[in-house]
KOLDO-912007 format. One record per atom (N, C-alpha, C): residue in one letter; x, y, z. Coordinates in steps of 0.05 Angstrom, whole numbers, plus 5000, padded with zeros to 4 digits. Atoms other than C-alpha are relative to their C-alpha. Example, Ala and Ser with C-alpha at 12.3 -4.5 7.8 and 13.67 -1.06 7.14 Angstrom:
a501849765000
a524649105156
a501850245000
s498449764999
s527349795143
s498550225014
***
This chain:
m498750264996
m063379884420
m503050035006
n497150004996
n070379724444
n501449874976
t499050125025
t072379614372
t503049994998
n497049995001
n079679774385
n501349815020
v498950194981
v080379264441
v500349724987
h499450275009
h083678604422
h500849845025
a499450164977
a084378024470
a501249734992
h498650255004
h088877414473
h499549835025
l500750174978
l086476834517
l501749754999
i498250235000
i091576304536
i498749775016
g501450224988
g088175644549
g497150004991
g502750025011
g081475394521
g498049885019
g501950114981
g077975194586
g497650185004
i502549864996
i071375444613
i500650295008
g499349724992
g074876064643
g500450184975
s499649845024
s077276314575
s497550034983
l502549985016
l070776144540
l498150205013
a501849824986
a066876514594
a501050294997
a498949735003
a071677114590
a499350124973
a500749915027
a070577154515
a497150084998
a502949945001
a063077134524
a499350265015
f500549754985
f063077684577
f501150254985
m499049785016
m067478124533
m498150084978
i501849945022
i062578064476
i497350115011
r502749934991
r056078094516
r500050275016
d500149774981
d057878624569
d502150214993
g498049805007
g064078964540
g499950104972
n500349925028
n061779034468
n502549984984
v497650065016
v068278754442
v499249824977
p500750185022
p067478464372
p501349735003
g499050274998
g068277714372
g502549964984
a497750045017
a073277764315
a502550115012
n497649894987
n077978144361
n501149825022
i499350184978
i078477554409
i501349754989
r498650255008
r083476974400
r500449835024
i499650204979
i083576354443
i502149804991
y497850185007
y090075944442
y499849755018
e500350254985
e089375214463
e502049794990
a498050205008
a094874684463
a498849744990
a501450255008
a089874114455
a498550044974
p501549975025
p085873964392
p497050085005
l502849944993
l079274104430
l500050215022
l500449814978
l076674664475
l498649865023
g501450104977
g073774554543
g501749955025
g498250054977
g079874414586
g499149765017
s500750224982
s077873994647
s497149914996
l502750085006
l070573994625
l499949844974
d499850155025
d071773444575
d497949775000
g501850235004
g067772854548
g500349924971
a499450095027
a069472434488
a499649704998
g500150295005
g069071744457
g497849914982
s502150125017
s064471274421
s499249745012
p500850264989
p060570644436
p501949784993
e498150215009
e065670234397
e502650005016
h497549984986
h071870494433
h499850085029
g500449934973
g068770704498
g500050305004
y500049724993
y067071384527
y501850065024
s498249934978
s071471764575
s499450295010
l500249744986
l070472334625
l502150005022
r498149984977
r075972574671
r498450055026
g501549954976
g070772834719
g497450144993
g502549865004
g064173184729
g499650195024
r500249814978
r063073814771
r497150015010
m502749974988
m057273894819
m498950284994
l501449745005
l052274444801
l497750025020
t502549954985
t046774764843
t498850264988
f501349755008
f041675304828
f500150215023
d499949824978
d042375604897
d502750165001
n497449865002
n049675794883
n500650054970
y499249985028
y053475874817
y498850244986
e501349765009
e051176584808
e501150104973
c498749905024
c056176774753
c499649804977
t500350215020
t055476114716
t497250024987
w502749995011
w047976174708
w499550274987
d500149745014
d048576914692
d501049984972
l498950045027
l052876704633
l498149834983
f501550195017
f048676114610
f497150074995
k502649895008
k042276504611
k500250144973
s499549855025
s045376854550
s500849814977
i499050195021
i047576224512
i497849824991
p502250175010
p042575874467
p500649705002
s499750295000
s041375134475
s500549904972
l499550125027
l043874694418
l497649854990
t502250175009
t037374304416
t497450174997
d502449845002
d032274874423
d500850295000
e499049725002
e034075574398
e498450205015
n501749824984
n028375864438
n500549985029
k499350034972
k031475644503
k502950065004
s497249984993
s037875834537
s500949745013
v498950244986
v042575314567
v498949995028
f501150004973
f040075534635
f497149905000
d502850105001
d032675434616
d499949704995
e499950285007
e034374764586
e500749835025
t499050144976
t037974554650
t497850005022
v502249994980
v032274784695
v497849804993
d502150195009
d027174394654
d500849715004
f499050274997
f031473774655
f499949915030
n499950074971
n032173794731
n497249995012
e502850034991
e024673884740
e499149714995
l500850275007
l023973204707
l501649795015
h498250204988
h029872864741
h501150125026
k499249894974
k030373044815
k501849815015
s498150164985
s036072814859
s498849935027
h500750094973
h034372394920
h501349735005
s498550254997
s039671884936
s498849835023
q500950194981
q037371264972
q502249805008
a497750184993
a044170924975
a502650164999
r497649825000
r049171474991
r502549865009
l497750154989
l053771035033
l499349705001
v500350294999
v054770285027
v502449895016
d497850114984
d058869885077
d501049744990
k498750245010
k063069255071
k498249764998
r502050225001
r056968815081
r498150044976
r501849915022
r053769155020
r497350105011
a502449884988
a048769465068
a500050304996
k500249715002
k046170165057
k500150115028
v499549894974
v048670575115
v497950215007
p501849794992
p043470985153
p501550275002
v498649745001
v045271715141
v498350235009
t501649784988
t039972115177
t501750145021
s498249884981
s045272225231
s502750044987
m497349945011
m051972545214
m502249855015
g498150164986
g055372105266
g501950155018
f498349844984
f058372675306
f499849945030
s500049994971
s060472645378
s499850305008
m500049724992
m059873295419
m502750124995
h497349895005
h067373365413
h500450074970
d499949945029
d066773315336
d498650264994
r501649765006
r061373845336
r501550255009
a498649774990
a065474315379
a502450074983
q497749945017
q071674245335
q499150114973
l501049905026
l067674335271
l499050285002
l500949734996
l064374955298
l502350205003
k497749824996
k071075245320
k501450054973
l498849965027
l073975125250
l498350194983
s501749845018
s067975425215
s499850295008
l500149734990
l068276055258
l502850144999
a497349895001
a075876155252
a500350174975
d499549845024
d078176715206
d502449874984
e498050135018
e082776545147
e502850065009
d497349944990
d088776885178
d500849805022
t499550194979
t088176425238
t500449724989
l499750275013
l087275805195
l502749984985
g497449995014
g093276015153
g500449774981
v499350235018
v096675425118
v499449735014
d500750254986
d093774915166
d498449814982
a501650215012
a090874255142
a497449965016
i502450074986
i083874025160
i500649845025
s499350184978
s086973495204
s501450145023
d498849854978
d090474035245
d497850115019
w502249894985
w083574255270
w498049795009
l501950214994
l079673595273
l501449755007
d498850254990
d081372955311
d499549774981
p500450235018
p082072285275
p497249895000
s502850114998
s075072075300
s498150144980
f501749855018
f071972615256
f500049884973
f499850115027
f074472275193
f498849724998
e501550265001
e070471645211
e497050055002
t502949944998
t063772005214
t498649974973
e501550015025
e058271915163
e500250264985
f499749755013
f058772655150
f502550024983
w497549985015
w065972615129
w500049824975
y500150185023
y064872015083
y498450134978
m501749885021
m059372405047
m501150264990
w499049745008
w062473095047
w502649974984
a497450045013
a069372845027
a499649904972
t500450115027
t066772444967
t498350194982
t501649815016
t061772984945
t501950214988
f498349785008
f067373504942
f502949924995
a497350105004
a073773074939
a502150105019
f498149914979
f076973305004
f501549765012
q498450184984
q082572945040
q500850145026
p499349874974
p084573065114
p502350204998
w497649835002
w091173385092
w499550254983
h500549775017
h087773905048
h499650255017
s500149744988
s086974645064
s497650045019
a502149944981
a083074825127
a498450244991
v501449775011
v081475495094
v498049924980
e501950085021
e078375165034
e497749845012
f502150154987
f074474675078
f498050195013
k501749814987
k071775255118
k498350154979
r501549865021
r069775625054
r497749824990
y502150195009
y065975005031
y497749985020
l502150024980
l062274945097
l498150244999
h501749765002
h059775665088
h498650024973
r501249975027
r058675675013
r497849804995
f501950215005
f054875015013
f498549925026
m501450074975
m051475065081
m497249884994
l502650125008
l044874915046
l500349704995
e499650285006
e047874255024
e500649835025
f499450154975
f050074075095
f497549865010
s502450124988
s042873945115
s498749794982
r501250205018
r041373505054
r502249844986
i497750135012
i048173195042
i499549704995
e500550295002
e045372485051
e498449934976
t501750055023
t040472554993
t501050144975
l499049835022
l044273054949
l497750144985
a502449885012
a037573384938
a500550274987
g499449745012
g040774044921
g501749994975
v498350025023
v045173774866
v498450014974
r501449985026
r043173954795
r501949904978
r498450125021
r045473624731
r499350124973
t500449925027
t046273814659
t498749774984
v501450215016
v042473434604
v501949784993
y497950195006
y048873094581
y502350065018
n497549934986
n055973104607
n500550304996
q499749715001
q058573804618
q501450114975
y498849915025
y062673824555
y497850044979
d502249985019
d056473694512
d498050215007
s502249824991
s051774114554
s500950295006
l499049734994
l056174714573
l502050104979
v497949905017
v062374754530
v499150034971
r500749995028
r059474584462
r498150234993
p501749775008
p053775094462
p501450275004
l498549754996
l058375634490
l502050034977
q498149985022
q063675474437
q498550084974
e501449945025
e058475484381
e499050295000
w500849724999
w055776164405
w502450184995
l497649835005
l062776454408
l500949994971
q499250035028
q064276184339
q498150174983
s501949835016
s057976524312
s500550295003
q499349724995
q060577174342
q502750074987
g497549945014
g067077104303
g502649955016
v497650054983
v071776894360
v501849794985
q498050175013
q078176564333
q501149805020
f498950214983
f080175894362
f502649904987
i497450095010
i087575734352
i500749755015
l499650264986
l088074994369
l502749884993
d497450125003
d094174554375
d502250215001
c498149774998
c097875184395
c500750045029
k499249974972
k101875204459
k501650265004
v498549764993
v104075874488
v502249935019
t497750084984
t111075764514
t501350225016
d498949784985
d112876454538
d498350254996
i501449745001
i109677124554
i502150225002
k498149785001
k114177704534
k498750245014
h501149784985
h113378314578
h502050225004
a498349774993
a115978994597
a498750145024
t501149854977
t115179464656
t499650294990
v500849735009
v111480114639
v498650145024
d501149864977
d110080614695
d499649825024
a500050194978
a111680074746
a497949784998
k502050205005
k106479614715
k501149784981
f499350225017
f107478924684
f498250014975
v501549985025
v105478964610
v500949784981
v499450215019
v104978374563
v500450134973
t499449895026
t108278544496
t499949804977
g500050205021
g108177884459
g499749725012
l500250284993
l106977134461
l501749834982
d498650205015
d111676584439
d498349745000
c501750245002
c107875974413
c501549784985
l499150245015
l109275274387
l497549894987
r502450085014
r104375094333
r500849814976
g499350195021
g104874474289
g502949954999
g497150054999
g112074384311
g501650244992
n498549765008
n113875084289
n499650225020
s500049784981
s115575684332
s498750244987
e501349765010
e111276304323
e500150225022
h500249784981
h111176984356
h497650174993
v502349835003
v104877394367
v500550265015
d499749744986
d105578144381
d497550065015
v502249904984
v101178434435
v500350305002
p499649715001
p100579174418
p498850135025
a501149854978
a099079704470
a497050024998
g502950005000
g091779674490
g498749734998
d501050285001
d091078924478
d499949895028
l500350144975
l088878484536
l500849714998
v499250285000
v091577804556
v498849875025
f501250164979
f087877284598
f501449735000
f498350244998
f091876694624
f498749805020
q500950214982
q089176044652
q502549875013
n497650104987
n094775914702
n499549745015
g500350254986
g095775204726
g497749834988
s502150185010
s091374604710
s499749765019
m500550234982
m088174094756
m500049744984
t499950255015
t087973594699
t502649984983
d497550025014
d095073714676
d501249725004
a498650265000
a099073074659
a498149775005
s501950234998
s092672644659
s500849794980
s499550225018
s093371964627
s497849805001
l502250205002
l088371444604
l501249724998
g499450285003
g088770694611
g498049864982
s501950155016
s084570144580
s499249755016
m500850254986
m081469474597
m502449835005
t497750184996
t088369164591
t502550155009
s497649854992
s093069724613
s499250215021
a500449784981
a093670194672
a501050264988
p499149745010
p094470944660
p503050045006
e497249944996
e101671174651
e500350215022
k499549824978
k104571544711
k501650244991
l498849765010
l105972244685
l500250215022
d500049774982
d107772894720
d500450254983
k499949755014
k108673624702
k502350024980
t497849995019
t115273504667
t499349874973
d500950135025
d111573074615
d498450194983
s501849835016
s106773624595
s500850295000
c499149724997
c110074274619
c497650195003
g502449834997
g103074524635
g500250215021
w499749804979
w105374904696
w502350204994
t497649855005
t111675194665
t499650304996
l500549725006
l108775844640
l499450165025
w500649864975
w105876034707
w502550025018
e497549994984
e112475844741
e501950214990
k498349785011
k116276314694
k499050275009
l501249744992
l111476884709
l500450065029
a499849964971
a111476774784
a502950065008
a497249954994
a119076764785
a500850294993
a499449735008
a119177434750
a498550225015
q501749804987
q113677774789
q498749885025
p501050124975
p112277624863
p497050015003
g502949994997
g104977844859
g498549814983
f501450185018
f103477304809
f499749725011
g500650264987
g102976734860
g502449825003
n497950204994
n106876114879
n499049734992
p501050275009
p105275494837
p501149775016
a498850224985
a109975074880
a498249915024
a501850084978
a104775094936
a497949794991
f502250175010
f100074694891
f501149754985
n499250215018
n104274254845
n502549845009
s497550124991
s109773984890
s499649735014
s500550254986
s106473364920
s497849844987
i502050165014
i102972894872
i498649805019
a501150194981
a101872394929
a497650125016
e502249874985
e097272904963
e497950134982
s501849865018
s093773164901
s498849834978
y501050165022
y092172574856
y497849805009
w501750234998
w086472094848
w499449904972
e500550135026
e083771654793
e497049974996
s502850045008
s077171644757
s499849774979
f500450205021
f074171134709
f497250044988
t502549985015
t068671144656
t499449734988
v500750275009
v064970514639
v497850024979
t502050025022
t061270394573
t498949724998
l501450264999
l056169834573
l498249964975
q501850075022
q052569484516
q497749825010
d501950184988
d048269074564
d498750155024
p501349854978
p043069374613
p500249865027
a500150164975
a044468844667
a501150165023
f498849864977
f049069284710
f498150235009
f501849794992
f044369884709
f497549895013
d502450124988
d038369434724
d500649915029
k499450094973
k041869124784
k500650235019
m499549774983
m044169794810
m497450145008
q502649884993
q037070064806
q498649845021
q501250184980
q034569464843
q501350025027
f498549984975
f039969524896
f499650275014
s499949744988
s039970274906
s497250125005
g502749884998
g032570434896
g499850254983
n500049765017
n034470994848
n500249934971
e499650015028
e033471044774
e502550164993
a497649855008
a039671284737
a499250294996
g500449715002
g040172034742
g498650125024
t501349894976
t036672094810
t501549945025
g498750094975
g041571784859
g502550135008
g497449894992
g048072154857
g502149795006
l497850184993
l054371844885
l499149785018
v500250234981
v054271154916
v502949955009
t497250024989
t060471124961
t500249755016
f499350254984
f063470474987
f501950085022
k498649864978
k065570755054
k502349835011
d497950174990
d069870145073
d502049924978
s498250065022
s073270105006
s502850115006
n497249914996
n080870135012
n500650234981
w499549795020
w080770574949
w498250245006
f502049794994
f075071004979
f498650074973
m501149995027
m071170884914
m497150085001
s502849925004
s064671194891
s499349974970
i501050005027
i060471124828
i497550164998
v502549865005
v054771524797
v498949924973
l501450075025
l049771314745
l498350244991
a501549775010
a047471924705
a497649914984
h502250055019
h041071974665
h501249944973
q499050085026
q042071644598
q498250114978
p497250025006
p044271814546
p501650225014
h498249814987
h050172174579
h501850154980
f498549865022
f053472364513
f498150054977
a501949925021
a050072724456
a500049794977
n499950195023
n052472194406
n499749715010
q500350274989
q050771594451
q497549874990
p502450125011
p046071114416
p498449855020
a501750174982
a040270734447
a501349735003
g498850264995
g042370084479
g502850025012
v497349964988
v048970384505
v499650175025
q500149854975
q049770614577
q502850065010
v497449904991
v055371004610
v499850085029
f499949894973
f057171114683
f502950065007
w497449894992
w062971444719
w500549945030
g499250054972
g066771304783
g502750125006
y497449914993
y072771524822
y500849905027
a499050104974
a077171344881
a502050215010
l498349804988
l080571824929
l502649895011
s497650124990
s085771324952
s501049784981
p499150205020
p088470994889
p502749875005
d497450114993
d095170854922
d499949765018
r500450224981
r092270324968
r499349744986
i500650275011
i091569574956
i496949965002
g502950045001
g084469384936
g499049795019
n501250204983
n079668964977
n499749744985
f500550245016
f078468474920
f502249954978
v497850025019
v084468614874
v502550085016
a497749964983
a091168554908
a502250184988
k498149805010
k094469174879
k498750285002
p501149724999
p093769934882
p498350054975
m501649935023
m088470224837
m501650124978
s498349865020
s093770644802
s501549814982
d498650205016
d096869994777
d498049824985
c502150185010
c090169694755
c499150074971
t501349975026
t087269584686
t497050065004
g502849964998
g080069744671
g498649755009
e501250264992
e078369004678
e500249965030
e499650044971
e081268994748
e498450195017
i501749814986
i077569614769
i497149905000
l502750115000
l071069294747
l499749765019
r500050224981
r072868674787
r499850095029
e500149894973
e073969094849
e497250115006
l502749894997
l067369464838
l497949785005
c502050224997
c063368824829
c500449855027
g499550114974
g066668554892
g498550155022
h501449844980
h063869124933
h497049984998
l502950025004
l057069054902
l498949725002
r500750285000
r057068294905
r498449934974
f501250065026
f055268284831
f501849794986
d498550185016
d057367704787
d501350164977
l498549865021
l062467914735
l498750004973
d501350015026
d057867724678
d498450254994
v501549755005
v054068384688
v501850214986
v498249815013
v060268744662
v501749854978
e498550175019
e062468204612
e500750154975
t499449855025
t061868674552
t500850295006
a499449724993
a063869304590
a502850094991
n497449885007
n069469774569
n500550215022
c499349814978
c072570124630
c502650144993
i497649845006
i077470684616
i500850165025
p499049854976
p081470914677
p501450254992
c498749745005
c084271614682
c501550085026
r498449914978
r089971814728
r500550304997
m499849715000
m090172554747
m501850095023
p498249964978
p096372734787
p499650275015
y500349744987
y094273454803
y497150085004
i502849955001
i086773384807
i498950165024
t500849844977
t086173664878
t502250185009
s497749834993
s092374094875
s499050275011
m501049744990
m088074724886
m499049985029
f500850034972
f085974434954
f502449995019
m497750024982
m093074414980
m500250245018
p499849774981
p094474845042
p501750224987
r498849785014
r096375535018
r500050255017
a500049734989
a098376225041
a498350184981
h501749825016
h094076815017
h501550094975
s498449895023
s099777044971
s500649794979
d499350225019
d100276364936
d498350014975
r501749985024
r094576544888
r499850304992
p500349735009
p094577174846
p497150094999
l502749905005
l088477624842
l499449974970
p500650025029
p084677574776
p501550224984
v498349795012
v087978244758
v501850105022
p498249914979
p094078334802
p500550304998
k499649714999
k095479054824
k502550084984
e497549945015
e102279004789
e499549994970
s500550055028
s098978844722
s498550234986
k501349805017
k096979324666
k497949864982
n501750125020
n093978844615
n499849705002
l500050294997
l094778134642
l498149925023
a501850104979
a089277764680
a500349705002
f499950294995
f089077064711
f497249905004
i502750124998
i082976614704
i500349705003
s499750294997
s083175924734
s499249935029
q500450104973
q082375504797
q502250105019
f497749924984
f088875814822
f500350305002
v500049714994
v086876544832
v498650045026
e501249944974
e084476884895
e497450164996
v502749885001
v076977024896
v498949975028
a500950004972
a074577214966
a497449845003
d502450144991
d069576734998
d499049784981
d501050215018
d068576294937
d501849755002
v498750264996
v070675554931
v500949894973
v498850115024
v075175224880
v498749734994
f501050255010
f073974574842
f497050024992
t502749955010
t067574874814
t500250154973
v500249845025
v065575134745
v499750305008
e500549724991
e063275754783
e502550165005
y497649864993
y070275924807
y501450124975
s498749915025
s073175964737
s498350224986
v501749805013
v067176344710
v500050265015
r500049764984
r067076834768
r502750154996
a497449875004
a074576974761
a500150134972
a500049895027
a073577084686
a498350264999
q501749775001
q067777564697
q501350245015
m498749794985
m071577954750
m502350134984
a497749905016
a077778014705
a499150174977
v501149855023
v073778234644
v498950275008
y501349754991
y069778754682
y502150205009
q498049814989
q075979044715
q501750114977
l498249905022
l080379084652
l498550184980
l501649845019
l074679364609
l498450225014
d501449804985
d071979804665
d497049994995
i502950045004
i064979514657
i498650065027
k501449904976
k060079834707
k498049795010
r501950214990
r055379234711
r501249855023
e499050144976
e056078884778
e500349704994
v499750295000
v058978184780
v498049885020
p502050104981
p053377764811
p501349925027
p498850064974
p054877744886
p499549715009
i500450264988
i055777094924
i497650015019
k502350014983
k049176904956
k500949885027
q499050084974
q050676865030
q497849855016
h502050174987
h045976305049
h500749955029
d499050064973
d050276185110
d499250215020
h500849784982
h047876855139
h497049985007
a502950024995
a040476645137
a499649835025
l500550154975
l037876425205
l498749734994
s501250265006
s033675875173
s502149794991
t497950185009
t039775575139
t501849925024
q498350064977
q043875625203
q498549805019
f501550184983
f038275285242
f499949724989
e500150275013
e037574715192
e502749865002
a497350124997
a045174605194
a500549915028
l499750074971
l045174605270
l498449755006
f501850234995
f039274125272
f501349744988
k498750235013
k042873655223
k502549915016
a497650074985
a049373685263
a499449875027
l500850124974
l045673495327
l498749734998
k501350275003
k042472875297
k501949785006
***
């Protein structure tokens, strides 16, 4: 065993939790030698989920999962026991759940007449097809720091494909052409079934309850130490044999300053940047407060490191334009089944089978999704929860004459019911909690290759980066997989583990997948 190895993990998101699990499972590091420092009172980072029927539930977001991809994620969760059946892994539990609840959306797009938009055709012109093909075949050096809109004409962003692809993955026209190209290749299987979301897989509950909690409980049983309400404010370092070596951590815990020594041989894993940094919640009577990175200082530590070491990336590429990286989500708690009943009648989908319903003509570019109930482990019978989000919260609503970012939960429900032509009495007892996230798509911002550090930069001796802001060839950000893959790569490299990191399945190289995508594009 690597009994002499000790590890310090800064940030308690899925990346750090995964790194700890890989160290124990594959690196034979004793759990008691691993410490996770988290500034919040709970672990999970962006994979959150909390609340009660009395005060309302809240989710900042929910990540899309598939079984065709997510190689490292499922490699991990095949090892983590389910909280409800000790004879099953989290992976087995998820497979069984999805056998019972298959995705097949029948109302993927809805127009301003409340009509379900036909989506068998992607709506491309020959010019659109030619431009999309050219972008998908361009190498990343050619795409450089270009935006998607630098390669595609305005007409492309009015196609049915764009409405569905953009809301499935949260893209905007000004986002990175490189990242858009990576998505086209990584999720080529989804291209041919984007209108039904048939490839999407869901966890039994929200991802905090279904992924974070069982992983946390397993780590705890292995002796991993969780240091909560503890913010790492500085990483002390030295240069040894031309390598960057972490020597200590300065922390703020319970209002008191603490210093943690990092002896020679110890490893440090840092979750640099946060897509949910400076998030704020509203209520039925108040809009979310407009915060930025100066309110939380969540980017400060990476900025300090990057200023000291050029190979550690460039956070300014991602966190310098809130107007281009923010959107707003909302979680609705219902005590009355009327809304779910009307949505099932309208969409043709039972909750948990339909995926996103996008209001394509919405000024806010709003979508909602009704998950299988209960969506929270502590959610009682008779209570229902659904989630929604809008990609353009800075625009005036169609039914509420103000930007979504200035709206209360009550006003968001009014806007939603306007698009659905539902009477407001179906949400009379609803509790809608809005959430503003100023950096939620910051990792999609146009970037140079050097703007993201490698999981283990060549300049580093004992420091690794694990987040949505590291460079992993060919993989796509804004996924659980990206954080887990970065963690697995970093752990295996620093511990010199010979087991192979599960390779990315290159579905885009299969002729059958290419043919299906071509056939869909020509419809």
